[in-house]
N, C-alpha and C positions, 0 to 999 in steps of 0.2 A: 715552612709554608710550601704546599705541594699543589701544583695545578696540572690538570689533565688536558691533553690535546694542544693544538696549535695556539689557540687563544690564551691558554694558560702560560705557554712559553713566552708569548709576546708581552703579556701583562707583567710577568716576572722580570723580563729584560727592561721594560719601560720603568718599573719601580726601582730597579737597580741603578739605572743610568740617570734618572731625573731626581735632583736633590729635593728632599722633603720640604726644606724651608722655602724653596721657590714656589711651591704650590700655595703657600700661605700668604705670600706678599700681595697686598691689595693693589688693584689697578688704580692709578691716579687719573683723575679727570683732567682734561685739558684746561688750562687757565683761560680767563677772559682774554688774555693777550693774543690767543690764537686767532681772534677775529681780525687783528691787524693785517694778517696775511691770507685770510680765508677768501677763496674765490666764490664760494657759495655759503655765506654766513647769514645768521639771523640772530636778533637780540630782542628780548621782551623784558620790559621793566614794569614792575607793579609798585606803585608808590602809595603810602598811607601816612597821614599825620593824625595821630590820636590824641585828643585833648578832652578834658572832662566836659566841656560845653559844646564842642563841635568837632567834626572830623572832615578830612579832605582825602581824596584818593584820585589816582590817575594811572594811566597806562601809556606806554610808548612801545611801538613795534617797529623795528628797523630790519629790512632785508637787504643784503648785499649780493650783487652779482658782478661779473667783470664789466658789464655794459650799463648797468643802472642800479640805483639804490631806491628803495621805497620806504616811506615813513607814514605812520598813522598813529592815532591815539587821542587821548583826551584827558581832561582834568575837571573834577567837580569839587566844589567847596560848599558844604552845607552851612549856613542857609544862603550862601552867595551864589552867583552865577557860575557856570562852567565854561570850559573851552573844549571844542571838538575839532580835531584835525582829520578830515577824510584822507584816504590814501593819496599820497602825493609822490610823484616821481622826481628824484634828485639825480644829480650826476654822481658817478661812483666816488669821485674825489670828495664831494660833500658828505657822503655816507661814511667814508673812511675817516674824515676829519672828526665827525661826531663820535665815532668809535674810539679814536685816539684820545679825545677829551675824556670820555667815559672811563677808558682803561687807566688814564692818569689819575682820575679821582678814585678809582677802585684800588689801585696798587700802592697809593701813597700810605705811608706809615701813620697809624692813628695815634693821636695824643689826646686822651679823654679830658673833657672839661670837668671842673668841680663846680657844680651849680645846683640850684634847687630844681628838682625834676618836676616838670609840669606837662607830662605827656611824652610822646616819642615820635621820631621820624622812623618809618619803616621803609625799606627798599628791598624788593626781591628781584633778582636778576636770573633770567633763563637765557642760555645761549647755545648755539650750535655752530660749529666751524665747518660743517658740511651738511647742509639741509637736504642733500640727496639721500642721507641715511636717517631713518626715523629714530634710531637709537642713539643719535649723537647729541642729544640735548643734556645740558648740565644746569644745575640751579644752585644759587646761594642766597642767603637772606642776611640783611644787615639792619642794625638798629642804632639810634643815637637819641640821647635825651633832648627834650626841648627845655631850654633854660628860660627863666623868668625874663631875663633881659632881652630875649628874642621877641617876646610878646610886647614888652613896653621898653623899647630901646632908649628912650630919653630919660628914664628914671635911674638914679644911681643905686643899683642893687649891690654892687661890689661882687658880682658873680660873673661867671664866664658867659661870653656871647659867641655866637657862631660867626662873628665878624673876624675872629682870629686872635683875640686877646682877652685876658681876664681884666675886667674893670676893677681896678684897685689903684689907689693913689701910691702904693709902695712898689708894686711889681706889675710887669706886663709880660705874661708868658704865652707864647703861641700854642694853640691846640688845633686839632683837626679830627673830624669824625666823617667817615666815608659815607654813611647813609645820608647825612645832611647834604654833602657835596653832590651826591648822585641825584638828589632832588633838584638841586640847582642846574645840573647838566641836563637832566631830562626836560626841565622847563625851557631851557635854551633850545633843545632839539625840537620841541613842539613849536616854539616861535619860528624857528628856521623852516619848519614844514609849512607854515602859513604864508611864507613869502611867495 
């Protein structure tokens, strides 16, 4: 390989000193946990429940700064009524407590249930640990099945429920699905925003 001129000499030197495998290593996105220490962080949660006869969806937006946290969002359940939370100002401590609960739900190890599938819980998270940079946003999507026993909890189906156990007279095994728990955390965040 021959290069002419100063640019060619620099390119040859750069290629010779920079390992080829380092050029191919992917850049890893910061995990959701970076929000726990972010001075200018933001989080967006989009929720959906898809069933054959109706659907529900909602959003939560949380902004964190050293001096204040702001939350807004809403939830609608067709054909039922919805909930709307206009932008509210919270203490930074309240905002970081919400993030801590959400990070706990997101990072916990999943143990899938064995149940009849009757739709799904969907949760899409988008976060930035530095809102001053427009390229600092990261996204992930999660899904969990809706079990029959979630819809009719009083009936003995012998299937898994999101209460944390499998309904069976012989065994009780705990399970955990992140998408379902993120739905629960997001609902608590919206209720906190209404206080």
